[in-house]
C-alpha positions in Angstrom: 0.0 0.0 0.0 2.8 2.4 0.9 4.6 1.7 -2.4 1.4 2.4 -4.3 0.9 5.7 -2.6 4.5 6.6 -3.1 4.2 5.8 -6.8 1.0 7.7 -7.3 2.6 10.8 -5.6 5.6 10.5 -7.9 3.3 10.3 -11.0 1.3 13.3 -9.9 4.5 15.3 -9.3 5.9 14.4 -12.7 2.6 15.4 -14.3 2.6 18.7 -12.5 6.2 19.3 -13.5 5.4 18.6 -17.2 2.3 20.9 -17.0 4.4 23.7 -15.5 7.0 23.4 -18.3 4.2 23.6 -20.9 2.8 26.7 -19.3 6.3 28.3 -19.1 7.1 27.7 -22.8 3.6 28.3 -24.1 3.9 32.0 -25.0 7.1 31.4 -26.9 5.6 28.5 -28.8 2.5 30.5 -29.6 4.6 33.5 -30.7 6.8 31.4 -33.0 3.9 29.6 -34.6 1.0 32.1 -34.6 2.5 35.5 -33.8 2.5 37.9 -30.9 -1.3 38.5 -31.3 -1.9 35.1 -29.8 0.4 35.8 -26.9 -1.8 38.8 -26.2 -4.8 36.6 -26.5 -3.3 34.3 -23.9 -2.8 37.3 -21.6 -6.5 38.3 -21.9 -7.5 34.7 -21.4 -5.8 34.7 -18.0 -7.8 37.8 -17.1 -11.0 36.0 -18.0 -10.0 33.0 -16.0 -9.6 35.2 -12.9 -13.0 36.8 -13.6 -14.7 33.4 -14.0 -13.1 32.1 -10.8 -14.4 35.1 -8.9 -17.9 34.8 -10.3 -17.7 31.0 -9.5 -17.6 31.9 -5.8 -20.8 33.8 -6.0 -22.7 31.6 -8.5 -21.0 28.2 -8.2 -20.4 28.0 -4.5 -23.1 30.2 -2.9 -25.7 29.8 -5.7 -26.4 33.6 -6.0 -27.1 34.6 -9.6 -25.1 37.8 -10.3 -25.6 39.5 -13.7 -23.7 42.7 -12.7 -20.3 41.1 -11.9 -18.5 43.1 -14.5 -19.1 46.2 -12.3 -16.3 44.9 -10.0 -14.0 44.5 -13.0 -14.7 48.1 -13.8 -14.0 49.3 -10.2 -10.6 47.5 -10.2 -9.7 48.9 -13.6 -10.6 52.5 -12.7 -8.8 52.3 -9.3 -5.6 51.3 -11.1 -6.1 53.8 -14.0 -6.8 56.8 -11.8 -3.8 56.1 -9.5 -1.4 55.3 -12.4 -2.1 58.0 -15.0 -1.7 61.8 -15.2 -5.5 62.3 -15.1 -5.8 63.2 -11.4 -2.4 64.9 -11.2 -3.7 68.4 -11.8 -6.6 67.9 -9.3 -4.3 66.6 -6.5 -1.5 69.1 -7.1 -0.9 71.2 -3.9 -3.4 69.2 -1.8 -0.8 67.0 -0.1 -2.3 63.9 -1.6 0.2 63.6 -4.5 1.6 60.5 -2.9 -1.5 58.6 -4.0 -0.3 58.7 -7.6 2.1 56.2 -9.1 2.0 53.8 -6.2 3.8 50.4 -6.7 1.9 47.3 -7.9 2.0 45.6 -4.5 0.0 48.5 -3.0 -2.4 49.2 -5.9 -3.4 45.6 -6.4 -4.6 45.0 -2.8 -6.3 48.4 -3.0 -8.2 47.5 -6.1 -9.3 44.2 -4.5 -10.4 46.1 -1.4 -12.4 48.7 -3.3 -14.1 46.0 -5.4 -14.8 44.0 -2.2 -16.5 47.0 -0.7 -18.6 47.4 -3.7 -19.4 43.7 -3.5 -20.7 44.3 0.1 -22.7 47.3 -1.1 -24.3 45.1 -3.7 -24.9 42.2 -1.3 -26.4 44.2 1.6 -29.8 45.1 0.0 -30.1 41.8 -1.8 -29.8 39.4 1.1 -33.4 38.3 1.0 -33.6 38.0 -2.8 -33.0 34.9 -4.8 -33.4 33.7 -8.4 -34.9 36.1 -10.9 -35.2 38.9 -8.4 -31.6 38.8 -7.4 -30.6 38.6 -11.1 -32.6 41.8 -11.9 -31.1 43.7 -9.0 -27.5 42.7 -9.8 -28.1 43.6 -13.5 -29.2 47.0 -12.4 -26.2 47.5 -10.1 -23.8 46.7 -13.0 -25.5 49.2 -15.2 -25.5 51.9 -12.5 -21.8 51.5 -12.0 -21.2 51.8 -15.8 -23.4 54.9 -16.0 -21.6 56.5 -13.1 -18.2 55.9 -14.8 -19.8 57.4 -17.9 -21.0 60.6 -16.2 -18.5 61.3 -13.5 -16.8 63.9 -15.7 -18.8 66.8 -14.2 -19.0 68.9 -12.2 -15.6 67.4 -11.2 -13.9 65.4 -13.8 -13.1 62.1 -12.0 -13.5 59.4 -14.7 -13.2 61.5 -17.8 -16.6 60.3 -18.9 -17.1 58.3 -22.1 -13.7 59.4 -23.3 -12.1 57.2 -20.7 -8.7 57.4 -19.0 -5.6 57.0 -21.1 -1.8 57.1 -20.7 -2.1 54.5 -17.9 1.3 53.4 -16.8 2.3 49.8 -17.3 3.2 47.5 -14.4 6.5 48.2 -12.7 7.9 45.3 -10.7 11.2 45.2 -8.9 12.2 48.4 -10.7 11.5 47.2 -14.2 8.6 48.5 -16.3 6.7 45.9 -18.3 6.7 48.2 -21.3 10.4 47.5 -21.8 11.7 44.1 -22.9 14.2 42.3 -20.7 16.8 39.7 -21.7 17.5 36.8 -19.4 20.2 34.2 -20.3 20.0 35.3 -23.9 16.2 35.0 -24.1 14.2 38.2 -24.8 11.0 38.6 -22.8 8.8 41.3 -24.4 5.9 43.0 -22.6 3.4 40.4 -23.7 5.6 37.7 -22.2 6.1 39.6 -18.9 2.3 40.2 -18.6 1.6 36.5 -19.3 3.8 35.3 -16.4 2.4 38.0 -14.1 -1.2 37.1 -15.0 -0.4 33.4 -14.7 1.0 33.9 -11.2 -2.1 35.8 -10.1 -4.4 33.2 -11.7 -2.6 30.4 -9.8 -2.8 32.4 -6.6 -6.6 32.9 -7.1 -6.9 29.1 -7.9 -5.1 28.3 -4.6 -7.4 30.6 -2.6 -10.5 29.2 -4.3 -9.4 25.6 -3.5 -8.7 26.5 0.1 -12.1 28.3 0.4 -13.9 25.4 -1.2 -12.7 22.9 1.4 -13.0 25.4 4.3 -15.8 25.9 6.8 -16.9 29.0 4.8 -17.0 27.0 1.6 -19.2 24.3 3.1 -21.5 27.1 4.5 -21.8 28.5 0.9 -22.7 25.1 -0.4 -25.3 24.7 2.4 -26.9 28.0 1.4 -26.9 27.0 -2.2 -28.6 23.8 -1.5 -31.2 25.0 1.1 -30.8 28.4 2.7 -33.6 27.8 5.3 -32.0 24.5 6.4 -28.6 26.2 6.6 -30.0 29.0 8.8 -31.7 26.4 11.0 -28.3 24.6 11.4 -26.9 27.8 12.9 -25.1 29.3 9.8 -25.1 33.1 9.8 -26.5 33.3 6.2 -26.3 37.1 6.1 -22.5 37.3 6.8 -21.7 34.3 4.7 -23.5 35.7 1.7 -21.9 39.0 2.1 -18.5 37.3 2.3 -19.3 35.5 -1.0 -20.1 38.8 -2.7 -16.9 40.4 -1.3 -14.5 37.6 -2.2 -15.9 37.2 -5.7 -15.8 41.0 -6.2 -12.2 41.2 -5.0 -11.0 38.7 -7.6 -12.8 40.8 -10.2 -11.1 43.9 -8.9 -7.6 42.3 -9.3 -8.5 41.2 -12.9 -9.7 44.7 -13.7 -6.6 46.4 -12.3 -4.4 44.1 -14.5 -6.7 44.8 -17.5 -6.1 48.6 -17.1 -2.3 48.2 -16.9 -2.3 45.8 -19.9 -4.5 48.0 -22.1 -3.2 51.4 -21.1 -6.7 52.7 -21.5 -10.1 52.1 -19.9 -13.5 53.5 -20.8 -17.1 52.6 -19.7 -17.6 50.8 -23.0 -15.4 48.0 -21.8 -17.8 47.1 -19.0 -21.1 46.5 -20.7 -23.8 44.0 -19.7 -22.7 41.6 -22.4 -19.3 41.1 -20.6 -21.2 40.0 -17.4 -23.2 37.5 -19.5 -20.1 36.1 -21.2 -18.4 35.6 -17.8 -21.5 33.9 -16.5 -21.6 31.7 -19.6 -18.0 30.6 -18.9 -19.0 29.5 -15.4 -22.2 27.7 -16.5 -20.7 26.1 -19.6 -17.5 24.8 -17.8 -19.3 23.5 -14.7 -20.5 25.6 -11.8 -18.6 25.1 -8.5 -15.8 23.1 -10.2 -12.5 25.1 -10.6 -11.1 23.0 -13.6 -14.4 23.2 -15.3 -14.6 27.0 -14.9 -11.1 27.4 -16.3 -12.0 25.3 -19.3 -15.2 27.3 -19.9 -13.2 30.6 -19.7 -10.6 29.4 -22.2 -13.1 28.0 -24.6 -15.4 31.0 -24.7 -12.6 33.5 -24.9 -10.4 31.8 -27.5 -13.3 30.6 -29.7 -13.9 34.0 -31.3 -10.2 34.5 -31.8 -10.0 31.2 -33.6 -13.0 32.1 -35.7 -11.5 35.4 -36.6 -8.4 33.7 -37.9 -10.3 31.0 -39.8 -13.6 32.4 -41.0 -12.3 35.7 -42.5 -9.5 34.1 -44.7 -12.0 31.3 -45.6 -14.6 33.9 -46.8 -12.0 35.9 -48.7 -10.9 32.7 -50.5 -14.2 31.2 -51.3 -16.5 34.3 -51.7 -14.1 37.1 -52.4 -15.8 39.2 -49.6 -16.6 38.9 -45.9 -20.3 38.0 -45.6 -20.4 36.8 -42.0 -19.0 38.8 -39.2 -17.0 36.5 -36.8 -18.5 38.4 -33.8 -22.0 37.5 -34.9 -21.0 33.9 -35.5 -19.5 33.9 -32.0 -22.9 34.9 -30.5 -24.6 32.2 -32.5 -22.2 29.6 -31.1 -22.7 31.0 -27.6 -26.4 30.4 -27.9 -26.0 27.0 -29.4 -23.4 25.9 -26.8 -25.6 27.0 -23.9 -28.7 25.3 -25.4 -26.6 22.1 -25.8 -25.3 22.2 -22.3 -28.7 22.8 -20.8 -30.3 19.9 -22.7 -27.5 17.3 -22.8 -25.1 18.2 -19.9 -26.8 20.6 -17.5 -24.0 20.0 -15.0 -21.5 21.6 -17.5 -18.6 20.3 -19.7 -16.4 19.4 -16.7 -18.6 19.2 -13.6 -17.6 18.3 -10.1 -18.4 14.7 -9.1 -20.9 15.9 -6.5 -22.9 18.1 -8.8 -22.9 15.4 -11.5 -24.2 12.8 -9.1 -26.9 15.2 -7.8 -28.2 16.0 -11.2 -28.2 12.4 -12.4 -29.8 11.3 -9.2 -32.6 13.7 -9.8 -33.0 12.3 -13.3 -33.1 8.8 -12.1 -35.7 9.7 -9.4 -37.9 11.4 -12.1 -37.6 8.4 -14.4 -38.5 6.0 -11.6 -41.5 8.1 -10.7 -42.6 8.3 -14.3 -42.2 4.5 -14.6 -44.2 3.9 -11.4 -47.0 6.2 -12.6 -47.1 4.5 -16.0 -47.2 1.0 -14.3 -50.1 2.2 -12.0 -52.1 3.4 -14.9 -51.2 0.3 -16.9 
């Protein structure tokens, strides 16, 4: 028995080592075969993985339907943008608060997470007694309110620069090196897209570790209890109010981290980047991959983000070659595939593409009970 356990641990370690090597060389392989555009797509995919993992806490663990999650992404993005751009320099000049500008990443990132978490609590507080459709409508409204605020906070005091957005955002600076500049290590050149990839990968791994720890903790079990039956959870002594607020805050903080990194990566943010459709896409990632299951959520985020990029590289050249013009917009085709994929999942695999064993067992147990009841009813009438 001891030899078997030792062998399984060695196999798992070798598998993890191979996977780590693949992740390390992936941007160079993608850049050499498909170009730097696909390295940039990998960077953005990491951001969406962080977003999906944050929403998974709210929707997958606690069972709270949130259609305004992109608002926390916006809060994190604007916190980073305002503190790392010249936009507020004139306003803060001579006030003694100039020190707020150009703070290091290790200060701005927790601040963005904290601000997003506060907004998560603000959203969760008035919605504690709401569930289902009503909760979805309220969270949808919250997301639109945040976007409209960002769009109109350019008067009477210009804070967000309104629909024009905030530009000239400084790139990440870590250990004295700005990510806008390439760096050479052992003869290998790491460009800005490579540096951002490794930073986003490290943050995604950190969020995955936190999610795993939360899932197996007492708080995670309390979230699952609320998801399954809130009244029973309350009867068992769980403080449903605080636990639900914590779910909103934790999920929002992950969104804030992702938003801050988005602002530094893009160098520009505007309210148009945080529309309702973005919330729906992130929710689709969680549902399609498998709610409450971290590997499934990651799979859903990768599939739904990279699919339109693949379509753009395949459909456009194909149309040019066959038709001589572009008849179908890849973006429209992407929305069609979104709809078809969600319909397929709801009908064939309601638990998602890669569900957790518990959720898969629960759903199939319900199907078996329904089939048994139908058979018994048919036998009684027969």
